[in-house]
C-alpha positions in Angstrom: 8.7 -16.2 34.6 10.9 -19.4 35.9 12.3 -21.3 33.1 12.6 -24.9 34.0 13.9 -25.9 30.8 17.7 -25.8 29.5 17.6 -23.5 26.7 20.6 -22.6 24.5 21.3 -19.2 23.5 23.2 -17.4 20.5 24.0 -13.9 19.3 21.9 -13.4 16.3 21.7 -9.8 14.4 23.6 -8.2 17.3 21.3 -9.5 20.1 21.1 -12.5 22.2 18.2 -15.0 21.3 17.3 -18.5 22.1 18.3 -21.3 19.8 15.6 -23.6 18.4 17.5 -26.8 17.4 15.3 -29.6 18.4 11.6 -30.9 18.4 12.0 -30.8 22.0 12.6 -26.8 22.1 9.7 -26.7 20.0 7.6 -28.8 22.7 8.8 -26.6 25.4 8.0 -23.2 23.9 5.5 -22.6 26.7 8.5 -22.6 29.1 10.2 -19.8 27.4 9.9 -16.2 29.1 8.0 -14.2 26.9 10.4 -11.3 27.4 12.8 -13.5 25.3 10.6 -14.0 22.1 11.7 -11.5 19.2 8.0 -11.0 18.1 4.9 -11.2 20.1 2.5 -10.9 17.4 2.2 -10.8 13.9 -0.1 -10.2 11.0 -1.8 -13.0 8.8 -1.4 -10.7 5.6 1.3 -9.2 3.7 3.7 -12.1 4.5 5.4 -14.3 1.9 4.0 -17.6 3.5 1.7 -20.1 3.0 -2.1 -18.5 3.6 -3.6 -21.5 4.7 -1.1 -22.1 7.6 -1.7 -18.4 8.8 -5.2 -18.8 8.9 -4.8 -22.1 10.9 -2.2 -20.7 13.5 -4.6 -17.5 13.9 -7.1 -19.5 16.3 -9.4 -16.8 17.0 -9.4 -15.3 13.4 -8.7 -11.6 14.6 -5.9 -11.4 11.8 -3.1 -11.9 14.2 -0.8 -14.7 15.5 -0.1 -14.1 19.0 2.4 -16.0 21.5 -0.3 -17.9 23.1 -1.6 -19.1 19.7 1.8 -20.2 18.8 2.4 -22.0 22.0 -1.2 -23.8 21.5 -0.1 -24.8 18.1 3.5 -25.9 19.3 1.8 -28.3 22.0 -0.9 -29.7 19.7 1.5 -30.5 17.0 4.1 -32.1 19.2 1.6 -34.1 21.2 0.0 -36.0 18.0 3.4 -37.2 16.3 5.8 -39.2 18.0 9.0 -37.5 17.0 9.1 -33.8 17.2 12.3 -33.7 15.2 10.4 -34.3 11.9 9.2 -30.5 12.2 13.0 -29.4 11.6 12.8 -31.3 8.2 9.9 -29.1 6.9 8.1 -32.1 4.9 4.4 -32.0 4.3 4.5 -35.6 4.6 3.9 -38.2 7.4 4.0 -41.9 7.7 1.2 -43.7 9.6 3.9 -44.9 12.0 4.6 -41.3 12.8 1.1 -40.5 14.3 1.4 -40.7 18.2 -1.6 -43.3 18.6 -0.8 -43.4 22.4 -2.7 -40.2 22.7 -6.7 -40.1 21.7 -6.2 -37.2 19.5 -3.1 -38.7 17.6 -5.2 -42.0 17.4 -8.1 -40.1 15.7 -5.9 -38.2 13.4 -4.2 -41.6 12.3 -7.7 -43.2 11.6 -8.9 -40.0 9.6 -5.9 -40.1 7.6 -6.4 -43.7 6.5 -10.1 -42.6 5.7 -8.9 -39.9 3.5 -6.6 -42.4 1.4 -9.7 -44.9 1.5 -12.2 -41.9 0.1 -9.4 -41.1 -2.6 -9.0 -44.8 -3.3 -5.4 -44.6 -2.7 -3.3 -47.5 -1.0 0.2 -46.6 0.6 1.7 -46.1 4.0 1.8 -42.4 4.3 -0.1 -39.3 3.7 0.6 -36.0 2.4 -0.6 -32.4 1.8 -1.4 -33.4 -1.8 -3.8 -35.9 -0.6 -5.5 -33.7 2.2 -5.6 -30.2 0.4 -8.4 -30.8 -1.6 -11.8 -31.3 0.2 -13.9 -31.6 -2.7 -11.8 -34.8 -3.9 -12.0 -36.4 -0.4 -15.9 -36.1 0.0 -16.8 -36.3 -3.6 -18.0 -39.7 -3.4 -19.3 -39.6 0.1 -23.1 -39.8 1.1 -22.5 -38.0 4.2 -19.6 -35.7 5.2 -20.6 -34.3 8.6 -21.3 -30.3 7.4 -25.1 -30.6 8.0 -25.7 -30.1 4.2 -27.5 -32.9 2.1 -27.1 -33.2 -1.5 -28.9 -35.2 -4.1 -26.4 -38.0 -3.5 -27.3 -38.0 0.2 -30.9 -39.4 -0.8 -31.7 -42.9 -2.2 -35.2 -42.2 -2.8 -36.0 -40.4 -6.2 -38.9 -38.3 -4.5 -36.5 -36.9 -2.2 -33.8 -36.2 -5.0 -36.6 -34.3 -6.8 -37.4 -32.4 -3.6 -33.9 -31.4 -2.9 -33.6 -30.0 -6.6 -36.9 -28.0 -6.0 -35.5 -26.6 -2.7 -32.2 -25.5 -4.8 -34.3 -23.9 -7.4 -36.6 -21.9 -5.1 -35.2 -21.2 -1.9 -31.7 -21.5 -2.4 -28.5 -23.6 -1.8 -25.5 -24.2 0.5 -22.2 -25.7 -0.9 -21.6 -29.0 0.5 -17.6 -30.3 1.5 -17.9 -32.3 -1.8 -18.5 -29.1 -3.9 -21.7 -30.0 -4.8 -24.9 -27.7 -4.3 -27.1 -29.0 -1.4 -29.4 -27.8 1.1 -29.3 -27.5 5.2 -32.3 -27.8 7.7 -33.0 -24.0 7.7 -33.7 -24.1 3.7 -35.8 -27.4 4.2 -38.1 -25.5 6.8 -38.2 -22.3 4.8 -39.2 -24.3 1.5 -42.1 -26.2 3.4 -43.3 -23.0 5.0 -43.5 -21.2 1.6 -45.2 -24.3 0.1 -48.1 -24.1 2.7 -48.2 -20.5 2.3 -48.7 -20.3 -1.2 -51.1 -23.1 -1.4 -53.3 -21.4 1.3 -53.0 -18.2 -0.6 -54.0 -19.7 -3.9 -56.9 -21.6 -2.2 -58.4 -18.2 -1.3 -58.0 -16.8 -4.4 -60.4 -13.8 -5.4 -61.3 -13.8 -9.0 -61.0 -10.5 -10.7 -63.3 -8.3 -12.3 -62.4 -8.8 -15.8 -61.4 -12.2 -15.8 -58.1 -13.0 -17.3 -57.6 -9.5 -18.1 -57.9 -8.4 -14.6 -54.1 -8.1 -14.1 -53.7 -6.1 -17.5 -56.9 -4.0 -16.5 -55.6 -3.0 -13.1 -52.3 -2.0 -14.6 -54.1 0.3 -17.3 -56.2 1.7 -14.3 -53.0 2.4 -12.1 -51.3 3.8 -15.0 -53.9 6.6 -15.6 -55.6 6.7 -11.9 -53.4 10.0 -10.9 -53.8 11.7 -14.1 -57.8 10.9 -14.1 -57.9 12.5 -10.5 -56.3 15.4 -11.6 -58.6 15.9 -14.6 -61.8 15.7 -12.4 -60.3 18.2 -9.8 -59.7 20.9 -12.6 -63.3 20.3 -13.7 -64.5 20.8 -10.0 -62.5 24.3 -9.8 -64.0 25.4 -13.0 -67.4 24.4 -11.7 -66.7 26.3 -8.4 -65.5 29.4 -10.4 -65.5 29.6 -14.0 -62.9 32.7 -13.9 -60.1 29.9 -13.3 -61.3 28.0 -16.5 -58.1 29.7 -18.6 -55.8 28.8 -15.8 -56.5 25.2 -15.2 -56.9 24.6 -18.9 -53.9 24.5 -21.3 -53.2 28.0 -22.5 -52.0 29.2 -26.1 -48.9 30.9 -24.5 -47.7 27.5 -23.0 -48.2 25.6 -26.2 -46.6 28.8 -27.7 -43.3 28.4 -25.4 -42.6 24.8 -27.1 -43.8 25.1 -30.7 -40.6 26.5 -32.0 -38.8 23.5 -31.0 -39.3 19.7 -31.7 -42.7 19.0 -30.2 -42.0 15.2 -30.6 -39.3 15.8 -28.1 -41.4 17.6 -25.9 -43.4 14.9 -25.1 -42.5 14.8 -21.4 -43.4 18.8 -21.2 -46.6 17.7 -22.9 -47.6 14.9 -20.5 -47.5 17.7 -17.7 -50.8 19.2 -19.3 -54.2 18.0 -18.3 -55.4 14.8 -19.6 -58.4 16.2 -21.3 -59.5 20.0 -21.9 -61.5 20.4 -18.2 -65.3 21.7 -18.2 -67.8 22.6 -15.9 -70.1 19.5 -16.5 -67.1 17.2 -14.9 -67.2 14.4 -17.4 -64.2 12.4 -19.0 -64.7 12.3 -22.6 -63.9 8.5 -24.2 -64.1 9.0 -27.7 -61.6 12.0 -28.3 -59.9 15.3 -27.0 -57.2 13.4 -25.2 -53.9 14.7 -24.2 -51.6 13.4 -27.0 -49.0 12.3 -24.4 -51.3 10.0 -22.9 -53.3 8.9 -25.8 -51.9 5.5 -26.0 -52.3 4.8 -22.2 -55.9 6.0 -22.5 -56.7 3.8 -25.5 -55.3 0.6 -23.6 -57.8 1.5 -20.5 -60.6 2.1 -22.7 -60.1 -1.2 -24.7 -59.9 -3.2 -21.2 -62.1 -1.5 -19.0 -64.0 1.6 -20.2 -65.6 -0.2 -23.3 -66.8 -3.2 -21.2 -68.3 -1.0 -18.2 -69.6 1.8 -20.7 -70.2 0.3 -24.0 -72.5 3.1 -25.3 -71.3 6.2 -23.6 -69.2 9.2 -25.0 -67.9 10.3 -21.5 -68.0 9.4 -17.6 -68.4 11.1 -14.5 -66.2 11.0 -11.5 -68.6 8.7 -9.7 -68.6 6.3 -12.6 -64.7 6.4 -12.7 -64.5 5.6 -9.1 -67.0 2.8 -9.3 -64.5 0.9 -11.8 -61.8 1.2 -9.4 -63.7 0.0 -6.5 -64.3 -3.2 -8.6 -60.5 -3.9 -8.0 -60.5 -3.5 -4.3 -61.1 -7.4 -3.3 -58.6 -8.6 -5.8 -56.0 -6.3 -4.7 -56.5 -7.0 -1.3 -55.8 -10.8 -2.0 -53.0 -9.9 -4.2 -51.5 -7.8 -1.3 -51.6 -11.0 0.8 -49.5 -13.2 -1.1 -47.3 -15.5 0.6 -45.0 -18.2 -0.4 -44.0 -16.4 -3.9 -40.5 -18.1 -3.6 -42.1 -21.5 -5.0 -44.7 -19.9 -7.0 -42.6 -20.8 -10.2 -43.0 -24.7 -9.4 -46.6 -24.4 -10.1 -49.9 -24.9 -7.7 -50.0 -28.4 -8.9 -46.5 -29.3 -7.9 -46.8 -27.2 -4.6 -50.0 -29.2 -3.6 -48.2 -32.6 -4.6 -45.3 -31.9 -2.7 -47.2 -30.7 0.5 -49.2 -34.2 0.0 -46.0 -36.2 -0.1 -44.6 -34.5 3.1 -41.0 -35.5 2.9 -40.0 -32.7 5.0 -39.2 -35.2 8.1 -37.3 -37.6 5.7 -35.2 -34.7 4.5 -34.4 -33.4 8.1 -33.4 -37.0 9.0 -31.1 -37.1 6.4 -29.4 -33.8 7.8 -29.3 -35.1 11.2 -27.3 -38.2 9.8 -24.9 -35.9 8.1 -24.4 -34.0 11.1 -23.6 -37.0 13.1 -20.3 -37.5 11.2 -19.1 -34.0 11.7 -16.4 -35.3 14.4 -14.7 -37.5 11.8 -14.9 -34.8 9.1 -13.6 -32.3 11.4 -10.6 -35.0 12.1 -10.1 -35.3 8.4 -9.5 -31.3 8.3 -7.4 -31.5 11.4 -5.2 -33.9 9.1 -4.5 -31.3 6.7 -3.9 -28.8 9.6 -1.1 -31.2 11.0 0.5 -31.9 7.8 0.5 -27.7 7.4 2.2 -27.6 10.6 4.7 -30.4 9.7 5.8 -28.5 6.8 5.4 -24.8 7.9 5.5 -24.5 11.7 9.4 -24.7 12.2 10.1 -22.0 9.3 7.3 -19.9 11.0 9.0 -20.1 14.6 12.5 -19.1 12.7 10.9 -15.8 11.8 8.9 -15.3 14.9 10.7 -16.6 18.0 14.0 -15.8 16.5 14.8 -13.8 13.1 17.0 -16.6 11.7 15.9 -16.8 8.2 16.5 -12.8 8.2 20.0 -12.9 9.4 21.1 -16.1 7.7 22.2 -16.4 3.9 20.1 -19.5 3.4 16.5 -18.1 3.1 14.6 -14.8 3.2 12.5 -13.8 5.9 8.7 -14.1 5.6 8.5 -10.5 5.8 10.8 -9.8 2.7 8.2 -9.2 -0.1 11.0 -9.2 -3.0 13.9 -7.1 -4.5 13.6 -3.6 -5.7 16.1 -2.2 -8.4 16.7 1.3 -8.3 19.6 3.9 -9.2 22.1 1.2 -10.1 21.6 -1.1 -6.9 19.1 -3.7 -5.8 17.8 -4.1 -2.2 16.2 -7.3 -0.7 14.9 -5.8 2.6 11.6 -4.7 1.0 8.4 -5.0 3.3 4.7 -4.7 2.0 2.8 -2.0 3.7 -0.5 -2.7 5.5 -1.5 0.8 6.8 0.5 3.4 4.9 -0.9 6.0 7.3 1.1 4.8 10.2 4.3 4.4 8.4 6.4 7.7 8.6 6.4 8.5 12.0 7.1 5.1 13.5 9.6 4.1 10.6 11.5 7.2 11.4 12.9 5.6 14.6 14.8 2.9 12.9 17.5 5.0 11.9 17.4 3.4 8.3 17.1 5.1 4.8 13.6 4.2 3.4 11.9 4.3 0.1 8.2 4.2 0.2 7.0 2.7 -3.3 3.6 2.1 -4.8 4.2 -1.0 -7.0 1.7 -1.8 -9.9 1.3 -4.7 -12.5 -0.8 -3.3 -15.2 -1.3 -6.8 -16.9 -2.9 -8.2 -13.5 -4.3 -4.8 -12.1 -2.6 -5.8 -8.7 -1.0 -2.8 -6.8 0.3 -2.2 -3.5 2.7 -0.2 -1.4 6.1 -1.3 0.2 8.9 0.0 2.2 12.2 -0.5 0.6 15.3 0.0 2.9 18.7 1.0 1.4 21.7 0.1 3.4 24.5 0.7 1.3 25.6 3.2 -1.3 24.8 6.8 -2.0 21.4 8.6 -2.1 22.3 11.7 -4.4 19.7 10.7 -7.2 16.9 9.5 -5.0 13.8 11.6 -4.8 10.0 11.2 -4.6 8.7 10.5 -8.0 11.6 8.4 -9.2 10.8 5.1 -11.2 12.0 1.9 -10.3 11.1 -2.0 -10.8 9.9 -4.4 -8.3 10.2 -8.0 -8.2 8.1 -10.2 -5.9 9.2 -13.4 -4.6 7.6 -15.4 -7.4 9.7 -13.2 -9.9 6.6 -11.1 -10.9 7.6 -7.6 -12.1 5.9 -4.6 -11.1 6.2 -0.9 -11.8 7.5 0.8 -8.8 7.2 4.7 -8.0 8.8 6.3 -5.2 6.1 8.3 -3.1 7.9 9.3 0.0 11.5 9.1 1.5 12.8 8.5 5.5 16.1 10.0 5.2 18.9 8.4 7.7 22.6 7.8 7.2 23.1 4.9 4.8 26.9 4.2 4.8 30.3 5.4 6.0 31.5 6.2 2.6 28.4 8.4 2.1 29.2 10.3 5.6 32.8 10.7 4.6 31.9 12.7 1.6 28.9 14.6 3.1 30.5 17.6 4.1 32.0 18.3 1.0 28.8 17.8 -0.8 27.0 20.3 1.4 29.6 22.7 1.1 29.4 22.3 -2.9 25.5 22.5 -2.7 25.7 25.4 -0.5 28.3 27.1 -2.9 26.2 26.1 -5.8 22.9 27.6 -4.5 24.8 30.9 -3.6 26.0 31.2 -7.1 22.9 30.1 -8.7 21.1 32.5 -6.5 23.6 35.6 -7.2 23.6 34.7 -11.0 19.7 35.1 -10.7 19.9 38.0 -9.0 22.5 39.5 -11.4 20.8 38.6 -14.5 17.7 39.9 -13.0 19.3 43.4 -12.1 21.0 43.1 -15.7 17.6 42.5 -17.5 16.1 45.3 -15.4 18.9 48.0 -16.4 18.9 46.7 -19.9 15.1 47.3 -20.0 15.3 50.7 -18.6 18.1 52.0 -20.8 15.9 50.8 -23.8 12.9 52.5 -22.6 14.9 55.7 -21.9 16.5 55.5 -25.5 13.2 55.0 -26.9 11.3 57.5 -25.1 13.6 60.4 -25.2 14.1 63.2 -27.9 17.5 62.2 -28.5 18.1 58.7 -28.6 21.6 58.8 -29.6 22.3 61.0 -26.7 20.6 58.9 -24.2 22.5 55.7 -25.4 25.8 57.6 -25.3 25.3 59.1 -21.9 24.8 55.5 -20.4 28.5 54.8 -21.1 31.0 56.2 -18.0 34.5 56.0 -18.9 35.5 56.8 -15.4 33.6 54.1 -14.0 34.8 51.4 -16.4 38.3 52.7 -15.4 37.4 52.3 -11.8 36.2 48.6 -12.7 39.3 47.8 -14.4 41.4 49.2 -11.5 39.6 47.1 -9.1 40.0 43.9 -11.1 43.6 44.5 -11.6 43.8 44.8 -7.8 42.0 41.5 -7.1 44.1 39.9 -9.9 47.2 41.0 -8.0 45.9 39.9 -4.5 45.2 36.5 -5.9 48.5 36.2 -7.5 50.1 37.2 -4.3 48.1 34.3 -2.5 48.9 32.0 -4.9 52.7 32.8 -4.9 52.7 32.4 -1.0 50.8 29.4 -1.2 53.5 28.0 -3.9 56.1 29.1 -1.5 54.6 27.2 1.5 54.1 24.0 -0.7 57.8 24.4 -1.9 59.1 24.7 1.5 57.3 21.5 2.6 58.4 18.0 2.0 55.8 15.5 0.0 55.2 13.4 3.1 54.4 16.5 5.4 52.0 17.9 2.4 50.3 14.8 2.5 50.1 14.4 6.2 48.4 17.9 6.2 46.0 17.2 3.4 44.9 14.1 5.3 44.7 15.9 8.6 42.6 18.5 7.2 40.3 16.0 5.5 39.9 14.0 8.6 39.3 17.3 10.6 36.3 17.8 8.3 34.8 14.1 7.9 35.6 12.4 11.1 32.7 13.9 13.1 30.3 12.9 10.3 31.7 9.7 9.9 31.7 9.0 13.7 28.0 10.3 14.1 27.1 8.0 11.0 29.0 4.9 12.3 27.2 5.0 15.6 23.8 5.6 13.7 24.7 2.7 11.3 25.3 0.3 14.2 22.0 1.1 15.8 19.8 0.5 12.5 16.6 -1.3 13.9 14.3 -3.0 11.5 11.9 -3.3 14.3 9.9 0.2 14.0 9.7 -0.8 10.3 7.8 -4.0 11.1 5.7 -2.4 13.7 4.5 0.0 11.5 3.1 -2.9 9.6 1.3 -4.6 12.4 4.2 -6.5 14.3 4.9 -6.7 17.5 8.6 -6.8 17.7 10.1 -7.8 21.2 13.7 -7.4 20.4 16.0 -5.2 18.6 16.7 -6.4 15.1 19.9 -4.4 14.1 21.1 -4.0 10.6 24.7 -3.4 11.2 27.0 -2.1 8.1 28.3 -5.3 7.2 24.9 -7.0 7.3 23.7 -4.1 5.3 25.9 -5.0 2.5 24.6 -8.1 2.3 20.8 -6.6 2.0 21.7 -4.2 -0.6 23.7 -4.6 -3.8 25.5 -2.0 -5.9 26.6 -2.4 -9.4 30.1 -3.3 -10.0 31.6 -2.6 -13.6 35.0 -4.4 -14.7 37.8 -2.6 -16.2 37.3 -2.1 -19.8 40.1 -3.6 -21.8 38.5 -2.8 -25.2 38.0 1.1 -25.7 37.3 3.3 -28.5 40.5 4.8 -29.7 39.0 8.3 -30.2 37.8 8.3 -26.8 40.8 7.2 -25.4 42.8 9.7 -27.1 40.5 12.5 -25.6 41.1 10.8 -22.2 44.9 10.8 -22.6 44.7 14.5 -24.0 42.7 15.9 -21.1 45.1 14.1 -18.6 48.2 15.7 -20.5 46.6 18.9 -20.2 45.9 18.7 -16.4 49.3 17.4 -15.5 51.0 19.9 -17.7 49.2 22.9 -16.0 49.9 21.1 -12.4 53.7 20.6 -13.3 53.9 24.4 -14.8 52.3 25.5 -11.5 54.9 23.8 -9.2 57.7 24.8 -11.5 56.6 28.3 -11.2 56.3 27.9 -7.8 59.8 26.5 -7.3 61.3 28.9 -9.6 59.8 32.0 -8.0 59.2 31.0 -4.4 62.7 29.2 -3.6 65.0 32.3 -4.2 62.4 34.6 -2.4 62.3 32.1 0.3 66.1 32.0 0.6 66.3 35.7 0.3 63.7 36.0 3.0 65.4 33.7 5.4 68.8 35.5 4.8 67.1 38.8 5.6 65.6 37.1 8.6 69.0 36.1 9.7 70.9 39.3 9.0 68.2 41.0 11.0 68.4 38.2 14.0 72.3 39.2 14.1 72.0 43.0 14.0 69.5 42.6 16.8 71.8 40.6 18.9 74.8 43.1 18.3 72.4 45.8 19.6 71.4 44.1 22.7 75.3 43.5 23.4 75.7 47.2 22.9 73.2 47.9 25.2 74.4 45.8 27.9 78.0 47.0 27.8 76.7 50.7 27.9 74.5 50.0 31.0 77.2 47.7 32.8 79.6 51.1 32.4 76.9 53.4 33.7 76.5 51.2 36.5 80.2 51.2 37.6 80.4 54.8 37.1 77.5 55.4 39.2 78.9 53.0 42.1 82.6 54.9 41.9 80.9 58.1 42.3 79.0 56.9 45.5 82.1 55.3 47.1 83.9 58.6 46.6 81.2 60.6 48.1 80.9 58.5 51.0 84.8 58.5 51.5 84.9 62.4 51.4 82.0 62.7 54.3 
């Protein structure tokens, strides 16, 4: 992308980033190459930022704010105000003279701003978020507000007001911009449809067979219909084959199986028995012999239906019963066809009167009048949007285009959720976790030491996970399950529990001592393992000896035979040899130390420590310089486009370690103990050094003299050997010459 704007750059957090220093920079964001943006998208949740501003920036409502949406917001806000530099002040207020009335959009917003103050009955030459943030107040006394919803206040006629009230009570309501309950066109249509349907249904009303008792009589029949059908089927089976009478009737054994218990509590079981004792004549008795579990329901049926239909009968046949049910057919068909039940509560008289008044067209006309003001109402909401951007947009850009707030000490970044206190330190680099499942694999790439914690406030019931990054100090005592305290940006306290850890180097100091701690841990583990093994063997031997001593015929002999003096003599001899070797090593070490000067000894110690620690320090130093916050944010829904390094010096600003002053007032008894321990330690050191000097120096001198004598003796032997060889050579040469002369 070719840039035709003179951008300025600076090093921010170890990376080159563009500088936003003026309103002109904001107005020209569309000319900034997208490859140079620090962030390409961010979520609208989990941020310490005004939620409404984030929603206004998220134009497509997908829960993420993309570069194109930021550019569109920048173009819009800088186009409707005269001086874009106002954005840098971050004030949620504009004078009417600040609106760019040369543009159509700016002029419309200025007019809407004046309308807002007029609605609120406020007279001044500026407008702020305090006036635009409450729609209910702005539209509280307006008859129409452009949302397509009318309230009782929208109507001047009392009949219309009453109709609106009835619609709300029956069909439902919609919330008006003023905050009042109202109705829209769909609800008006549904109301009048229900009125017409209910009126027509009532007009075709089918009178029931039992007058005003029809509903109750039908309910009584329905309650026993299946049970009576079951009774008549049992009668038919007996009529078909009288041998089944004992099977389809209630057997004595059945009743006997439950008679030992509380029969009143067994009503459900008894209700499964036949309604009455079936017989071959197939008649249902009306005056007795009814199953006790159904006696109440049958009495109701008899009083409402059977006594009216069969006043002089003691029993009825199945056909007579089916005839009773048939009388309800027309009535049940009519009730099944019921429509317009929503308005039934109004009563048929009100329904018919409302239909006759026919205010439907008048109500829909009011809705249309309200909708006609929609552009003006939206413009009023746009004024609120503008003031949110005037106050918040520049801060958002500082956390989106560049990470200025994060790297400066003036303010915290919008992704910093608060402060975690743990293990005598606090960290300000805490990020709310949106999707916990995506964390570990991505965050590990950051090279940071991360504590994942669950934070809970038991008073409010609010709970959420965070990723807390430690950038200084030691990690010895940190582990999953450790408790901590988290304070959010509003200083509300949460109980925090470490759930998992992403382990990475945390400081140079930690790296320097890490090899020694690893060796110490290895030795400690070996010692613990060896001690455990020996304890196990010892306990096994002791148990075996005890078993042997208690099971043998002569326990005393068994115990005595376990002691072997030769074995113990060997052990003591081995211990003596070991102590002797250790003593020789100590003496040799003391001799070597005594032979060295203090500064040489110090250099040797320093050199050894550097050899051990330098590789760890160098590797950690390189890793610390590459610590990148980007993967942590990427795991939480961000699309970070540039490295966000957290180098050692900056890391110390993010993590604070407890520092204690030197205590002047100390407990005398404790001070005496400390002095005593120091005296003992220094006495032992001095005695060891003195012993080394006393025993080591003479031996060293004697050893040195012996070496000198040996060297002198070796030199004399060499001279003697050379002289003898020379004489032998001369004698051999003389013999050769004499031989040649004789020849």
